[in-house]
LOROZA-251876 format. One line per 3 residues: their letters; for each residue x, y, z of C-alpha. Coordinates in steps of 0.02 Angstrom, whole numbers. Layout:
# LOROZA-251876
a) X/Y/Z; ...
This chain:
# LOROZA-251876
msi) 327/841/-339; 170/739/-363; 162/581/-467
sfw) -5/564/-554; -110/406/-547; -87/384/-733
svg) 103/398/-728; 129/283/-579; 8/156/-646
rrl) 95/138/-812; 192/-16/-865; 154/-105/-704
ddv) 158/-266/-802; 347/-242/-814; 364/-284/-630
dat) 405/-466/-665; 552/-417/-774; 609/-290/-646
rav) 602/-417/-507; 735/-519/-594; 851/-369/-589
ipr) 816/-310/-412; 848/-444/-281; 719/-464/-145
rks) 749/-495/39; 602/-570/128; 547/-483/285
tli) 594/-573/445; 444/-616/554; 447/-630/742
tac) 406/-808/796; 303/-824/956; 347/-966/1076
ala) 224/-928/1218; 111/-1073/1167; 253/-1197/1176
lli) 301/-1131/1348; 122/-1149/1411; 114/-1327/1346
avg) 277/-1370/1435; 216/-1297/1599; 44/-1375/1587
tag) 106/-1551/1555; 247/-1552/1683; 213/-1686/1814
aan) 54/-1748/1730; 26/-1934/1750; -37/-1958/1573
pqp) 22/-1809/1473; -70/-1781/1312; 30/-1772/1151
ppp) 68/-1593/1103; -36/-1514/966; 39/-1505/793
ppp) 157/-1359/762; 82/-1201/689; 106/-1171/504
ppp) 266/-1082/454; 256/-892/457; 217/-807/292
sgy) 358/-731/191; 289/-557/224; 324/-495/47
fst) 193/-463/-86; 238/-439/-268; 132/-390/-417
lss) 14/-522/-482; -19/-535/-668; -151/-436/-760
gvs) -324/-510/-746; -278/-636/-611; -426/-709/-519
glp) -455/-695/-332; -432/-508/-314; -461/-414/-210
kad) -412/-532/-72; -518/-526/85; -468/-390/207
gtc) -448/-515/348; -345/-634/243; -213/-502/209
all) -217/-443/389; -154/-615/442; -9/-611/320
ltt) 75/-448/368; 244/-424/446; 238/-424/635
stw) 371/-288/647; 311/-137/744; 430/-20/653
dpr) 345/142/606; 444/297/558; 286/401/566
pdn) 213/400/743; 110/553/691; 5/432/586
qaa) -51/339/741; -229/407/746; -258/394/559
nhn) -184/219/558; -323/165/675; -467/254/589
vpa) -579/139/489; -737/198/398; -889/135/490
dps) -979/123/322; -866/117/169; -1016/150/56
avp) -1031/322/137; -862/380/71; -902/515/-58
wsn) -803/452/-207; -826/548/-368; -840/495/-549
aei) -800/670/-610; -620/628/-654; -659/490/-779
gsy) -847/475/-788; -955/324/-753; -907/233/-914
wak) -769/130/-832; -880/4/-746; -738/-116/-704
wia) -646/20/-609; -803/72/-515; -832/-111/-468
krn) -657/-116/-393; -680/50/-305; -838/-17/-225
qvt) -729/-146/-137; -616/-15/-58; -649/-26/129
gne) -496/41/222; -529/-100/346; -356/-118/422
tgt) -262/-45/569; -79/-56/615; 85/30/576
tnq) 106/136/421; 216/0/346; 89/-136/383
ilq) -52/-36/304; 45/-10/142; 85/-196/142
waa) -97/-239/173; -155/-135/25; -24/-218/-85
ckw) -82/-390/-29; -266/-350/-56; -245/-291/-234
gmd) -99/-398/-292; 24/-253/-308; 208/-242/-265
edl) 224/-179/-88; 389/-91/-123; 303/7/-261
lra) 175/73/-135; 313/113/-10; 408/211/-141
vav) 259/308/-207; 215/353/-28; 391/424/-7
qes) 373/530/-162; 197/589/-125; 200/625/61
dwh) 358/560/147; 236/436/225; 132/570/313
esm) -55/539/309; -77/721/361; 0/782/198
vgd) -105/907/99; -42/942/-76; -101/1040/-228
ncg) -192/1149/-103; -305/1279/-183; -362/1355/-19
pvg) -544/1304/3; -569/1146/104; -581/996/-10
qas) -490/1073/-157; -327/979/-131; -243/808/-131
ygi) -245/716/34; -155/584/131; -9/466/116
lqi) -39/434/-70; -114/604/-113; -289/565/-173
kna) -352/721/-259; -525/766/-200; -566/917/-309
ycn) -483/1045/-422; -459/1230/-392; -613/1272/-494
ggg) -717/1165/-378; -735/1026/-506; -728/852/-435
awg) -580/737/-455; -574/569/-361; -672/624/-208
gyp) -657/533/-43; -627/683/71; -622/693/221
yta) -599/504/238; -443/502/128; -365/632/243
qdt) -407/541/403; -392/354/365; -222/290/308
aln) -288/120/258; -429/192/154; -306/304/64
adf) -189/159/25; -334/42/-18; -401/163/-148
yaa) -231/193/-226; -189/8/-239; -360/-27/-315
ylr) -327/106/-445; -158/32/-491; -239/-138/-507
scl) -368/-65/-626; -228/11/-730; -140/-157/-737
dgd) -300/-249/-780; -338/-131/-924; -497/-63/-846
fsd) -467/109/-922; -441/57/-1103; -548/-15/-1241
hrr) -477/-181/-1299; -316/-134/-1208; -264/-17/-1349
qrp) -190/108/-1230; -75/5/-1121; -15/97/-965
rlr) 165/155/-971; 270/212/-824; 346/384/-832
glg) 429/499/-706; 549/406/-594; 529/242/-687
lrr) 465/80/-613; 636/7/-581; 693/157/-481
llv) 530/161/-383; 550/-21/-336; 730/8/-281
lgr) 673/155/-177; 535/54/-96; 653/-89/-58
lvr) 776/27/26; 637/97/135; 593/-81/184
lrr) 776/-122/223; 801/50/303; 960/86/203
pel) 957/265/135; 1146/266/109; 1129/132/-26
hqr) 1014/244/-125; 1141/384/-120; 1286/271/-168
rqg) 1198/180/-310; 1086/316/-380; 1179/475/-338
ppr) 1087/610/-240; 902/564/-234; 789/664/-346
eqg) 703/710/-185; 767/680/-10; 609/590/41
lar) 694/423/76; 812/499/202; 670/594/283
vlt) 565/437/304; 707/339/380; 791/469/488
s) 662/600/539
């Protein structure tokens, strides 16, 4: 089952209320001590040892939640978010390895399309022009990076990726047969419809570059939250389908790697994607 951009992007401004209901556990980061060891070895026996350098700053929390609509400073710089990611090397999808290390040499060459919504939505197009896919790492790190860049809840992206592809960048959905007439990648970016009409574009990059796929999707959600697709915000996005709260719970359980909690609290999952991500 595919969740549309419009349905997933709706009522994202309810995340703050949801966060009060769903407890968060910050990701644990691995602390490196090699520098301290080198300092100890280098100063041993020195006649006039120099004072040690100041300690490094504390590691980041490693969790990114949704920032408010219209907040300034977005998107964050690609490199800034790259420095804030979890250092865990956990990746349940080793088959994503190649795509996780593909980065577009020229992001402006990605063939995005305005056919889905037209060129009227200038604020969205301005955001899309800042989609770069400029990150490599594990599948989990890439989803976290996209969340950081666009100020979206990282568990939301994890959960949508479960529903859309079970975290497989190689996923091809809504396939009409001819190359390009399908939805591609970890978050199922539709390139074109079965009649050949354009949708969001981006193929083949969206099928080959995990970070570009996630970057585009997170940018789209940010545009929904910022009201880029409505005049005077008359048509506020609303979440349908699974519901935002359930999506966030699902994403959190992926992060904590606890599929049995989903089954105990929610009953049998609507789809068995969570168990597939964590156990296959």
